[in-house]
C-alpha positions as CSV (number, residue, x, y, z in Angstrom):
1,M,-10.1,-0.6,-21.1
2,N,-12.8,-0.4,-23.7
3,S,-16.5,-1.3,-23.3
4,E,-15.9,-4.9,-24.5
5,D,-13.2,-5.4,-22.0
6,E,-15.4,-4.0,-19.2
7,E,-18.2,-6.4,-20.2
8,K,-15.7,-9.3,-20.1
9,M,-14.4,-8.2,-16.7
10,D,-18.0,-8.0,-15.4
11,E,-18.6,-11.5,-16.7
12,M,-15.4,-13.1,-15.3
13,L,-15.1,-11.4,-11.9
14,P,-17.9,-13.4,-10.2
15,L,-16.7,-16.6,-11.8
16,V,-13.2,-16.1,-10.3
17,K,-14.6,-15.1,-7.0
18,A,-16.7,-18.2,-6.8
19,E,-13.7,-20.4,-7.5
20,L,-11.7,-18.6,-4.8
21,K,-14.4,-19.0,-2.1
22,D,-12.0,-21.2,0.0
23,Y,-9.2,-18.7,-0.3
24,T,-8.4,-15.5,1.6
25,G,-6.1,-12.5,1.1
26,Y,-7.3,-11.1,-2.2
27,T,-9.2,-8.1,-3.3
28,D,-11.4,-7.4,-6.4
29,K,-8.4,-5.3,-7.7
30,D,-6.1,-8.4,-7.4
31,I,-8.6,-10.4,-9.4
32,T,-9.2,-7.8,-12.1
33,D,-5.4,-7.2,-12.4
34,S,-4.9,-10.9,-12.8
35,L,-7.8,-11.2,-15.3
36,W,-6.4,-8.4,-17.4
37,N,-2.8,-9.8,-17.3
38,N,-4.2,-13.2,-18.3
39,Y,-6.4,-11.9,-21.2
40,F,-9.6,-12.8,-19.3
41,E,-8.7,-16.5,-19.3
42,L,-10.1,-18.3,-16.2
43,E,-7.6,-21.1,-15.7
44,P,-4.4,-19.0,-15.9
45,T,-6.0,-16.4,-13.6
46,L,-7.0,-19.0,-11.0
47,K,-3.5,-20.6,-11.2
48,E,-1.8,-17.2,-10.6
49,L,-4.1,-16.1,-7.8
50,K,-4.1,-19.5,-6.0
51,S,-0.4,-19.6,-6.0
52,E,-0.3,-16.3,-4.1
53,L,-3.2,-16.9,-1.7
54,L,-3.9,-18.8,1.5
55,I,-6.5,-21.5,1.7
56,I,-9.0,-21.3,4.5
57,T,-8.9,-24.4,6.7
58,I,-12.2,-25.1,8.4
59,K,-11.9,-27.3,11.4
60,C,-14.7,-29.4,12.7
61,P,-15.7,-28.8,16.4
62,D,-13.8,-32.0,17.6
63,Q,-10.6,-30.7,16.1
64,L,-11.1,-27.3,17.8
65,T,-11.6,-28.7,21.3
66,N,-8.4,-30.9,20.9
67,M,-6.4,-27.7,20.1
68,V,-7.1,-26.1,23.5
């Protein structure tokens, strides 16, 4: 990876992480690999990662008490 690629990676990594805030099961390496494989394109990277990750479901307190 050359310095231009590194700059692009540094720019894109926080953007992807922000978009994946409701997902779990990924590492920075997963993101950087996907960015590299998708030529630093945001949408294809997100599509690839989201298809492989779990979404976090946040339940409100009423739902939690009904589960017990």
